[in-house]
N, C-alpha and C positions, 0 to 999 in steps of 0.2 A: 223651631226644632233645631238641634245641632248636628253636627256632622256625625256623631256617634250614635244618634237616635235611629232605631229601626222605623222604617216608613211603612205602615200597615193599613190595609183597608179598615175603615171604622175609626181610625184615629181622629179625635175631635179637639177643637180648641174654641173657647168663648172668651171674648174681651170684655172688660166692664163697660157700662154705658158712659158716653161722652156726649156733652152738647156740640153740636156741629160748630158753633162758634169757637169753642174751645180747641177743636181739632185743627180747623183752618185758619183761625184768626177772625175778628169780626169784619173787617173789610173784605176779605176774600169769601167768608161764608155768604156775605150778602151780594157777592158778584152778579150782576145781571147776566153775564155771559155764561157762568156756570149754570145759572137757572134756565137760561133759554135751550142749552144743549142738555138739560138733565143730568149733568155730570156730577153734582155734588154728592150723591150716594156712592158713585164709582170712586171718586177721589177719597171719601172717607173710609171705604173698604180697603184701600190700599194702605191707609194711615193705621187702620185697626189690626191688620194682619201682617204676617212675615212670610218669606219664602218657605216652601215645604221643607227644605234643608239647605245647608250651606252650599253656595256654588250652583243652585238651581237656577234655570232660566224659564220665565213663563213665555210659552210660545204660542199660546191660543186663549182667548177670552170670549165666552159667550155671557151676555147680561141682559137681564129682564127687570123692568120697572112695573111693579105692580101698583104702588103709588109713589111717585117720585119724592125722594128726600130733598128736604129744602133746608136753607140756612137756620131755619127756627126749630128744627128738630133735635132731639137727643137720641142717639143710636149706639147700638154695639153690633158686633160681628160674631157669628158662630160658622165654623168651618168643619168639614168631615172628608177624609179622604175616601173616594169612591171606586178608584181604579188605580192598580199598580201593574205595570206591564213591562217586562224585561225581555226584550227581544232583540236580535241582531246588533248586540253589543251597544244597545241604547236602553235607556229606562224613562218611561213615560209615566207621570203621576196626574190623576185628575183630583181636583179638590172643588167640592161645592161650598159656596158662601152664601149665606143668609145674613143681609142686614136688617136687624130688627129695631123697632122704636121702644120707648119706655113703656109702652102697653103690651109688648110682647108680640105685635104683629110683624109679619114679614113686609117689609116695604120694597126692598130690591134683593135679587139674588143673581147668582152667576155660577158658572163652571169654568174653572181654570184647568189649563193643560200644562205642566211642567216637564221639562227636559232635566233631569238631574245626573250627576256625574256617575259613572259606572262602578265607582268605588263606595258609592252609598249603600248603606245597610237596608234591604228591603225584605219584606216578608211576602213570599209568593207561594200561596197554599191553595189547593183546590177547593177548600172549604168556604173561600170567600171570593173564588173567581166565577162569579155568578154567570148561569146560563152558557157556560162552555161544557164541552164533552167530558172533561176531567172532572168537573163539578157535578155533572150529571151522573157519572159513575160513581162518585163519593155518596151522593144522594140515593141512588139505587142500593148500594151496599147497606146503608143504614135503613132504608125503608123494607129491605128484605127480612129485617128481623121484627117487623111490625105485623103481628097478624091481624090487627083492626084494620090496617090499610088493605092487607090482602082480601079480608071478608067483604069490605065495603066496595070492592071492584070484582068480586067474584063472578058476576055474570056480564062483565064489561068486555068489549073488544074494541080497542080504539088507541089513539095517541094523544098525549097531552104535551102542547109545546109550552116552553118557558123562555121569555124573552126579556133582555135588558137593553136599553138604550143608554149609551155613556156619553160623555162630554166631547170625545173626539167626532161624534156624529155616527160612529160605528154601531151596528145592531148585532149583539150576541145571541144566539138562540140554540136552544138543545130540545130534542124531542124524545120523550119517554114512550116507547111502544109497549102497550099493557095488553096482556091476553089472560082473562080469568084471574084476576088479582095478582099476576105476576109480572114484573117489568122484563121484557124478552130481549129489548134492545135499547140502546142509549145512542143517539146519532144527531148530527147537525140537521139533517132533512131525512123525512120518509118519502117513498115515491108519490103519494097521493096526498101529502101534507097533512097536518096535524087536525084532529077532530076540532080542536079548539086551541087557542094560544092565549096563556096569561102573560100580560106584559106590564112593565113597570120600569121607570127610569132608575139608573144606577143608585141615586140617593134615596130612592123608595126601597129599593132592595136593602141597602144598608141599614135604613130606619127599621124595616120590617124585622129582618133576622137578627139584629143587634140590640133590640130595645130589651127592657128588663123583662117584659112578658109578651106573650103573643097576642097581638091584638089585630089579627088578620082580618076578622070580620068587621071590626070598627072602621078599619081603614078601607075596607071594600065598600061599605055602605056609604062612607064619605067620599067615594069616587076616585080614590088615589091610585087606582090601577085600571087597566083596560083589557078587553079581550077581543079577538077575532075568531071566524069560524063559527061553529055550531053554538049559538047563544043558548039554546035549551040545554045541550049537554054541559055547557059550563055551568048554569044554574043548578042542574042536577047533581053534579059532581062537586059542589061546594065543599062538602065535608071532606072528601079525600084530597082536594086540594088543599084544605086547611091542615091536613096531615102531612102534605108534601112541605108545605112552609114550616110546619114544627121541626120536621127532620133537616130542613135548611138550616134553621137555628141550631140544631144539634152539632151538625157539621162545622159550622162557623164557630161556635163555642169551643169545639175540640182544636181549632186552629190557634185560638188565643188561651189555651190552656196552660 
């Protein structure tokens, strides 16, 4: 990215595949020290990607090894911006990195947090500020126009929680208080807690709402999300939850229109 590029949630980058021996050099790629500390993939990820923008400083990194990369592998990197936060004269950006082998398997992955210059151009829209009150309000406005959603919850009285965990270790959560098919309140918390809470990581939210098609059910069956609270109600309201996700996709697309 250049200094004139707008940094926005959902921005993606993919590098070509490279043999580790080409990236690091044959002697370094086969280093027993790198192998012992499982740092080969981490070093490769750094070489395959660039800072999120000119002048940015990486301040935090969380890294996970699913199947540690070795000097014999060929890998490429995929990145996606999952959070942009502009508060108190500081801008923070989270970027998720996947290190893929030549079979398309995720071998290692991580979340970087970057501090970027306050002069950087950023997109700060409620449509992609997942699980915040302003996102919930935009979601509520969109859902209010959907009679199918209202009909599916016509006899229901409860609260649906929507939660997002991001790379900084913070948890964002918004509660939709619903009475007879109508969202009557959008808040960070309700007195007795949510009936059930749907939870996903920031990168899962990005993947879910910005994919070409709504594959919520496939991802749910694959176990990409979690829930807490009343499990029976969560399963019973799978269809209305799918409608909520569809409207999350709508307000996200409006952001990038």
